[in-house]
N, C-alpha and C positions, 0 to 999 in steps of 0.2 A: 449411625451408619457404619462406623468401624465394627461394632458388634455384629451387625447384620452381614457385613462382607467378610469378617474375620481378618481384617487388615487394619493396621494402625493409620490414623489420620486419613481416613478414606473419603471424607467429605471433600468434594472438588473445590470448595471455597476455602479450605484450610491451606495455609501457606507453608506447612512444615517441609514438604518435599522440595519446594522451590528454595526455601532457606538452606536446606542441606546442599543443594546443587550450586546455587549462586554464591554461597560462601566458600565453596571449594572442598567441602567435606565429602562430597561425592562427585565423581567426574562426569556423571550423566544424570539427567533428571529421571529419577525412578518413579514408576507408578506405585501406588500403595500395594498393589498385588505382588510386588517384588520385595516387600519389607523383609521377608525371610532371608534374602540374599545379603543383607547388610553385614552380618558377622564375618562371612567368608570374603566378601569383596572389599569391605572398607573397615573392618575391625570395629564396627559399631553394633550396638544392641539396643533393643527397645523393650520396655517393660511397663507394667501398670503398678501403681502402689495399692490400688483397691481393685479387686477382681470382680467387678460387676459393671455392666454398662450404665451410662448416664448421658443425658443430652448435653450437659455441661458440668464442669467441675463443681460449680456452686451447689449442685444437687447432693454432693457428698457431705455428710456431717463431719464435724471436727472429731467426734468420738470414733467414727468409722475409720477415718484416716489414721488417727493415733493408734487404733487397734492393729492396723496393718504395718506399722513402722518396724516392729521387731522382725517380722518375716522379710521385709524389704532389706533391712540391714544384714540379715543372714545371707540373703542373695548377693549383696554387694561383697560381703566377706568371702563368699565362695568363689566369685568370679574375679574379684580384685581389679576392677577397671581403674585406669589412671584418673578418669574424670567421670562424675555423674552429673548429667545436665537435666535440671528440672525445667520442663516446658510449661510456663505459667506460674504466676506468683501465688495463687490461692493455696494450692496444696503445699508448696514450698514453705509458706508462712507457718503452717501447722507443723510440718516436719522440723522447721527451724526452732520452734519453741521447745520441742522435745530434745533436740540436740543441745540447745543452750543449757537445759537442766542436766543433761548427761555430762557436758563439759564442765559445769560448775562442780558437780560431784567429783569428777576426776581431779580437778584443781585442788579441791579441799582435801581429798585423800592423799595426794602427792605432797601437800604442804604440811601435813601433820608431823609434829616433832621437830620442825625447823624453826629457828628463831631468826628473825630478820633484824639485822643490826642497824640499818638505816633505810630511809624511804627508797623505793625502787622506781625506775621509770616504767616498769612493766604495768603498773596500775594505769598509767596514762595510755599506754599502748592498748590495753584491754578496753578502756573507755572509747578509744578511737575505733576499735574493732566493733564495739557494740553499735556505733552509729551506722555501720555499713551492713549489719546483719540482715536487714530486711530489704536490701536493694537488689539490683540485678548484677550480672557479671560474676566474677570470682568471689566466693564467699569465704569468711574467715574460719573455716573448719577443715580439719583433715581427719579422715577415718583411717586409723592405723590398724593393720591386720596382723594376726599372729605371725611369728617367725616361721618361715618355711623350712623345708628339709635342708636347705643350703645355708641356713642361718641368716637369711635376708628378710628384712622387714619391709613391707610395701605399704603404701598409703594411697587413699583415694581422695581427690579434691572435688569440691562441689561448685558447680556453675549454674546460674539461673538466667534463662532467657524469657522474654514476654511470651504470652500465649500466642500460638500461631493461628488461632481461630480467626476466620474472616470477620467475625463479629467484633473482634477487638480493634477499635479504631484509634485508641490512644497512641498506638504505635503503628506506623505504616509499614508496608512490606520492606522498604529500604532500611528502616530502623531495625526490623527484626533480622534481616540479613546481616546487618552490621554486628549484632550480638553473636550470631553464629560464626561470623568471620573472626571475632575476637577469641572465641573458643578454639577455633582452628589454629590461630596463631599460638595460643598456649600449648596446644598439643604438639606443636613443632619446636617448642623450646626444650632444650635438653634438661634444664633445671628450672623449677619454679620455687622461689623462696617461701617456705612454709614455717619458718622459725617462729613467727608471731601469731600463728593460727591456734585456735582452740583444738585440743586433741581429744578424740573420742576413740576408745579401744573397742573394736567390733567384737572381740572374743567374749566380751561381757554380756552379749545378747543371748537370751534364752530362746 
């Protein structure tokens, strides 16, 4: 229906717009036809990771999603949002597996030539992070963007909420709103501790 109407989350049974409003991310309940107004009115943007219509995310193959990730990361690097929020676990799990490999490569490259004198607690921290990677809410990754003209480095954090489809009954509307509200609370925090997150440099994407 979104493809037919040209607007995101257009199915009337989808909870997305209610979640935005009732979590406080938007001050009014917007209809899907006003999705274009989000950047100017609320500093929010919507995008797709795969540019073709499907009835549900399960119709997209893993290979199709993986092939779209470099272009998606270039888009994130260009706009440098403070947060990227994945709506639904299915696509996020595919993206997460790619980010894990990228983070591992980055860790390996940065550790070359260094000799560790004694065991570090960082290994335990990474083990703890691994346990949280496939969950909801704030994820243990930060996308670090190239230094800008003023010498400032910016980073994008990743948040995951359940699918807002009305077909998803594992999470009720109130549960979904709670995740959106958690994201809103993070947006209003002046600083989020990212010291223990996996680092991914977006400038490495072709």
